[in-house]
C-alpha positions as a Markdown table, in Angstrom:
| # | Residue | x | y | z |
|---|---|---|---|---|
| 1 | Met | 109.8 | 114.4 | 112.0 |
| 2 | Arg | 107.9 | 111.4 | 113.3 |
| 3 | His | 104.6 | 113.1 | 112.4 |
| 4 | Leu | 106.1 | 113.7 | 108.9 |
| 5 | Leu | 106.9 | 110.0 | 108.5 |
| 6 | Lys | 103.3 | 109.1 | 109.5 |
| 7 | Lys | 102.0 | 111.3 | 106.7 |
| 8 | Leu | 104.5 | 110.1 | 104.1 |
| 9 | Leu | 104.5 | 106.3 | 104.6 |
| 10 | Pro | 101.1 | 105.7 | 103.0 |
| 11 | Ser | 102.3 | 107.7 | 100.0 |
| 12 | Val | 105.4 | 105.6 | 99.3 |
| 13 | Ala | 104.1 | 104.4 | 96.0 |
| 14 | Val | 104.0 | 108.0 | 94.7 |
| 15 | Ala | 107.5 | 108.7 | 95.9 |
| 16 | Leu | 109.0 | 105.6 | 94.3 |
| 17 | Thr | 107.0 | 106.0 | 91.1 |
| 18 | Val | 108.2 | 109.6 | 90.7 |
| 19 | Thr | 111.8 | 108.6 | 91.3 |
| 20 | Gly | 111.6 | 105.8 | 88.7 |
| 21 | Ser | 109.7 | 107.8 | 86.1 |
| 22 | Ser | 112.3 | 110.6 | 86.1 |
| 23 | Leu | 115.0 | 108.2 | 84.9 |
| 24 | Pro | 115.9 | 107.1 | 81.4 |
| 25 | Ile | 114.2 | 103.8 | 80.5 |
| 26 | Pro | 117.4 | 101.7 | 80.4 |
| 27 | Ala | 118.2 | 102.8 | 84.0 |
| 28 | Arg | 114.8 | 101.9 | 85.5 |
| 29 | Ala | 115.3 | 98.2 | 86.0 |
| 30 | Gln | 117.3 | 98.8 | 89.3 |
| 31 | Thr | 117.9 | 102.4 | 90.3 |
| 32 | Tyr | 117.6 | 102.1 | 94.1 |
| 33 | Pro | 118.6 | 99.7 | 96.9 |
| 34 | Ile | 115.9 | 97.0 | 96.8 |
| 35 | Asp | 115.7 | 96.8 | 100.6 |
| 36 | Cys | 114.8 | 100.5 | 100.7 |
| 37 | Ala | 111.9 | 99.8 | 98.4 |
| 38 | Ile | 110.9 | 96.7 | 100.4 |
| 39 | Leu | 111.0 | 98.8 | 103.6 |
| 40 | Leu | 108.8 | 101.6 | 102.2 |
| 41 | Cys | 106.4 | 99.4 | 100.2 |
| 42 | Leu | 105.8 | 97.0 | 103.1 |
| 43 | Ser | 105.0 | 100.0 | 105.4 |
| 44 | Gly | 102.5 | 101.3 | 102.9 |
| 45 | Gly | 100.7 | 97.9 | 102.4 |
| 46 | Trp | 102.4 | 97.1 | 99.1 |
| 47 | Pro | 100.7 | 99.8 | 97.0 |
| 48 | Ala | 100.4 | 99.2 | 93.3 |
| 49 | Ser | 103.5 | 100.4 | 91.5 |
| 50 | Val | 106.3 | 98.9 | 89.4 |
| 51 | Pro | 108.9 | 99.5 | 92.2 |
| 52 | Cys | 106.7 | 98.0 | 94.8 |
| 53 | Ala | 105.9 | 95.0 | 92.6 |
| 54 | Arg | 109.6 | 94.4 | 92.2 |
| 55 | Ala | 110.2 | 94.8 | 95.9 |
| 56 | Arg | 107.5 | 92.3 | 96.8 |
| 57 | Ala | 108.9 | 89.8 | 94.3 |
| 58 | Glu | 112.3 | 90.0 | 95.9 |
| 59 | Phe | 110.7 | 89.8 | 99.4 |
| 60 | Ile | 109.0 | 86.5 | 98.4 |
| 61 | Arg | 112.1 | 85.2 | 96.5 |
| 62 | Arg | 114.1 | 85.4 | 99.7 |
| 63 | Ile | 111.8 | 83.0 | 101.5 |
| 64 | Thr | 111.7 | 80.6 | 98.6 |
| 65 | Pro | 113.9 | 77.6 | 99.6 |
| 66 | Trp | 116.8 | 77.1 | 99.7 |
| 67 | Pro | 118.3 | 78.9 | 101.6 |
| 68 | Val | 115.6 | 80.9 | 103.4 |
| 69 | Glu | 116.8 | 84.5 | 103.8 |
| 70 | Pro | 115.5 | 87.4 | 105.9 |
| 71 | Pro | 112.8 | 88.9 | 103.6 |
| 72 | Leu | 113.8 | 92.4 | 104.6 |
| 73 | Gln | 117.5 | 93.1 | 105.1 |
| 74 | Ile | 117.2 | 96.6 | 106.5 |
| 75 | Trp | 121.0 | 96.8 | 107.0 |
| 76 | Arg | 121.2 | 97.0 | 103.2 |
| 77 | Cys | 119.1 | 100.2 | 103.1 |
| 78 | Pro | 121.2 | 103.2 | 104.0 |
| 79 | Met | 119.0 | 105.6 | 106.0 |
| 80 | Gly | 121.6 | 107.6 | 107.9 |
| 81 | Ala | 124.0 | 110.1 | 106.4 |
| 82 | Ser | 127.0 | 111.9 | 107.8 |
| 83 | Tyr | 128.3 | 115.3 | 106.7 |
| 84 | Glu | 131.0 | 117.7 | 107.9 |
| 85 | Asn | 129.5 | 119.8 | 110.7 |
| 86 | Asp | 126.1 | 118.2 | 110.1 |
| 87 | Arg | 124.6 | 115.0 | 111.4 |
| 88 | Leu | 121.1 | 113.7 | 110.7 |
| 89 | Lys | 119.0 | 113.3 | 113.8 |
| 90 | Asn | 118.5 | 109.7 | 114.9 |
| 91 | Asn | 114.7 | 109.7 | 114.5 |
| 92 | Ala | 112.2 | 108.3 | 112.0 |
| 93 | Gly | 112.4 | 111.3 | 109.7 |
| 94 | Gly | 115.9 | 110.3 | 108.8 |
| 95 | Ile | 114.6 | 107.6 | 106.5 |
| 96 | Phe | 113.2 | 110.2 | 104.1 |
| 97 | Glu | 116.1 | 112.7 | 104.6 |
| 98 | Ala | 118.5 | 109.9 | 103.6 |
| 99 | Leu | 116.5 | 108.5 | 100.7 |
| 100 | Tyr | 115.3 | 111.7 | 99.0 |
| 101 | Arg | 117.4 | 114.7 | 100.2 |
| 102 | Thr | 120.0 | 116.1 | 97.9 |
| 103 | Asp | 122.7 | 118.4 | 99.2 |
| 104 | Ser | 125.5 | 120.3 | 97.6 |
| 105 | Arg | 127.8 | 120.1 | 100.5 |
| 106 | Arg | 130.9 | 117.9 | 100.2 |
| 107 | Pro | 130.4 | 114.6 | 102.0 |
| 108 | Leu | 133.0 | 112.9 | 104.2 |
| 109 | Gln | 132.9 | 109.9 | 101.8 |
| 110 | Ser | 130.8 | 108.7 | 98.9 |
| 111 | Leu | 129.4 | 105.2 | 98.1 |
| 112 | Pro | 127.6 | 104.5 | 94.8 |
| 113 | Val | 124.0 | 103.4 | 95.6 |
| 114 | Asp | 122.4 | 104.6 | 92.3 |
| 115 | Asn | 119.7 | 107.2 | 92.0 |
| 116 | Leu | 117.2 | 106.6 | 94.8 |
| 117 | Val | 119.9 | 107.5 | 97.3 |
| 118 | Pro | 122.1 | 110.3 | 95.8 |
| 119 | Thr | 125.7 | 109.3 | 95.4 |
| 120 | Asp | 126.9 | 112.5 | 97.1 |
| 121 | Leu | 125.6 | 111.2 | 100.5 |
| 122 | Ala | 128.1 | 109.9 | 103.0 |
| 123 | Leu | 126.5 | 106.7 | 104.1 |
| 124 | Arg | 127.0 | 105.0 | 107.5 |
| 125 | Leu | 126.3 | 101.3 | 106.7 |
| 126 | Val | 125.8 | 99.1 | 109.7 |
| 127 | Gln | 126.0 | 95.3 | 109.7 |
| 128 | Asp | 122.8 | 93.3 | 110.4 |
| 129 | Arg | 120.7 | 96.2 | 111.8 |
| 130 | Ala | 119.4 | 99.6 | 110.7 |
| 131 | Asp | 121.8 | 102.5 | 110.6 |
| 132 | Ile | 119.4 | 104.8 | 112.4 |
| 133 | Asp | 117.3 | 104.4 | 115.5 |
| 134 | Ile | 114.2 | 102.5 | 114.5 |
| 135 | Ser | 113.1 | 101.6 | 118.1 |
| 136 | Gly | 110.0 | 103.9 | 117.9 |
| 137 | Pro | 106.5 | 102.6 | 117.3 |
| 138 | Glu | 106.5 | 104.0 | 113.7 |
| 139 | Phe | 108.8 | 101.1 | 112.8 |
| 140 | Asn | 106.7 | 98.4 | 114.5 |
| 141 | Phe | 105.9 | 97.1 | 111.0 |
| 142 | Val | 109.5 | 95.9 | 110.7 |
| 143 | Arg | 109.3 | 94.0 | 114.0 |
| 144 | Ser | 105.9 | 92.6 | 113.0 |
| 145 | Ile | 107.5 | 90.4 | 110.3 |
| 146 | Arg | 107.6 | 86.7 | 111.2 |
| 147 | Val | 109.1 | 84.0 | 109.1 |
| 148 | Phe | 107.9 | 80.4 | 109.9 |
| 149 | Asp | 110.1 | 77.8 | 108.2 |
| 150 | Val | 108.3 | 74.4 | 108.4 |
| 151 | Arg | 111.3 | 72.4 | 107.4 |
| 152 | Tyr | 109.6 | 69.1 | 108.1 |
| 153 | Ala | 106.2 | 68.0 | 109.3 |
| 154 | Arg | 105.1 | 64.4 | 109.1 |
| 155 | Gln | 102.2 | 62.5 | 110.5 |
| 156 | His | 101.4 | 58.8 | 109.8 |
| 157 | Glu | 100.0 | 55.7 | 111.4 |
| 158 | Ser | 102.3 | 53.0 | 112.4 |
| 159 | Gly | 101.5 | 49.8 | 110.6 |
| 160 | Arg | 102.7 | 47.6 | 113.4 |
| 161 | Asp | 100.7 | 48.8 | 116.4 |
| 162 | Gly | 98.4 | 51.5 | 115.0 |
| 163 | Asp | 100.0 | 54.4 | 116.9 |
| 164 | Cys | 100.2 | 57.8 | 115.3 |
| 165 | Asn | 103.7 | 59.0 | 114.7 |
| 166 | Arg | 104.2 | 62.7 | 114.4 |
| 167 | Ser | 107.5 | 64.6 | 114.0 |
| 168 | Ala | 108.2 | 68.2 | 112.9 |
| 169 | Thr | 110.9 | 70.8 | 112.8 |
| 170 | Val | 109.7 | 74.4 | 112.7 |
| 171 | Val | 111.9 | 77.5 | 113.2 |
| 172 | Leu | 110.7 | 81.1 | 113.5 |
| 173 | Gly | 112.6 | 84.1 | 112.2 |
| 174 | Thr | 111.9 | 87.5 | 113.9 |
| 175 | Tyr | 113.3 | 91.0 | 113.9 |
| 176 | Gly | 114.8 | 92.8 | 116.9 |
| 177 | Thr | 114.5 | 96.4 | 118.0 |
| 178 | Gln | 116.9 | 97.7 | 115.5 |
| 179 | Gly | 115.9 | 95.4 | 112.6 |
| 180 | Asn | 118.4 | 92.6 | 113.4 |
| 181 | Phe | 117.1 | 89.2 | 112.3 |
| 182 | Ser | 117.4 | 85.9 | 114.3 |
| 183 | Trp | 116.1 | 82.4 | 114.2 |
| 184 | Gln | 114.6 | 80.3 | 117.1 |
| 185 | Arg | 112.9 | 77.0 | 117.6 |
| 186 | Ser | 109.1 | 77.0 | 117.2 |
| 187 | Ser | 106.3 | 74.5 | 116.7 |
| 188 | Ile | 103.3 | 73.5 | 114.6 |
| 189 | Thr | 100.9 | 75.0 | 117.2 |
| 190 | Ala | 102.6 | 78.4 | 116.8 |
| 191 | Leu | 101.7 | 78.7 | 113.1 |
| 192 | Pro | 99.3 | 81.5 | 112.2 |
| 193 | Glu | 95.7 | 80.6 | 111.2 |
| 194 | Ala | 96.4 | 81.7 | 107.7 |
| 195 | His | 98.9 | 78.9 | 107.2 |
| 196 | Val | 97.5 | 76.1 | 105.1 |
| 197 | Gly | 98.5 | 72.4 | 104.9 |
| 198 | Leu | 98.5 | 71.3 | 108.5 |
| 199 | Glu | 94.9 | 71.8 | 109.4 |
| 200 | Arg | 94.4 | 68.1 | 110.2 |
| 201 | Trp | 97.5 | 67.8 | 112.3 |
| 202 | Gly | 96.7 | 66.1 | 115.5 |
| 203 | Glu | 93.2 | 64.9 | 114.3 |
| 204 | His | 93.1 | 61.1 | 114.5 |
| 205 | Cys | 96.0 | 60.2 | 112.2 |
| 206 | Pro | 95.6 | 61.2 | 108.5 |
| 207 | Gly | 98.8 | 60.9 | 106.5 |
| 208 | Ile | 100.5 | 64.3 | 106.3 |
| 209 | Tyr | 103.8 | 65.3 | 104.8 |
| 210 | His | 104.4 | 69.1 | 104.6 |
| 211 | Arg | 107.2 | 71.6 | 104.1 |
| 212 | Ser | 106.6 | 75.3 | 103.7 |
| 213 | Val | 107.8 | 78.8 | 104.5 |
| 214 | Phe | 105.2 | 81.2 | 105.8 |
| 215 | Val | 105.8 | 85.0 | 106.3 |
| 216 | Asp | 103.3 | 87.4 | 107.8 |
| 217 | Trp | 103.4 | 91.0 | 108.8 |
| 218 | Arg | 101.4 | 94.1 | 109.6 |
| 219 | Asp | 101.9 | 97.3 | 107.7 |
| 220 | Tyr | 102.2 | 100.8 | 109.2 |
| 221 | Asp | 98.4 | 101.0 | 109.7 |
| 222 | Gly | 98.2 | 97.6 | 111.3 |
| 223 | Asn | 96.7 | 95.7 | 108.2 |
| 224 | Tyr | 97.6 | 92.0 | 108.2 |
| 225 | Gly | 99.3 | 90.4 | 105.2 |
| 226 | Phe | 101.0 | 87.1 | 104.5 |
| 227 | Glu | 102.6 | 84.8 | 101.9 |
| 228 | Gln | 103.2 | 81.1 | 101.9 |
| 229 | Val | 105.6 | 79.1 | 99.7 |
| 230 | Asn | 105.3 | 75.3 | 99.8 |
| 231 | Tyr | 108.1 | 73.0 | 98.7 |
């Protein structure tokens, strides 16, 4: 199943587009859990499609202050399913089995999650982490996501003695093994090269006042991507 996932992830745009195009026009605005779309589209490098465009817009909206949210909330994407006398394997293939498989067997329970995940699935929702095992390397793209919240960065010269005063508060949000999100203290020097606005930090003492949120990631194939929101 892991090999199957490797083949399918780059084709996520096709899967999502087909799902959306098969629905009546009034139902297309939101017919799937948005975090499932973010997960799949991110892994495939944000391929061009209407579902992926919506997913990326939500991904960026979540880092647009305030508050700053985890851009991918994988615990909102049901990937595991539970049936009488049948349990999905805890491996990477479960993501596609949960999202696209239909089954006539009676589930243990039913939760309405619209048409991308059929409503006859019995879903095991887990708080703040994925509901299947995503510890394998095929989900490294989830753990690659970093959110740098530059809440405050100021550099200026003191008018009294000419000293350069610098102060900054930077926090870094990262994902754990099972997709759980957490914040920790960070610094200006930890910001990626792609971040803009603090290039002259530490050089002599040009006046700087900067606030931003910067998110970067690597997709399933290792391609680098980022977004920055200044405020």
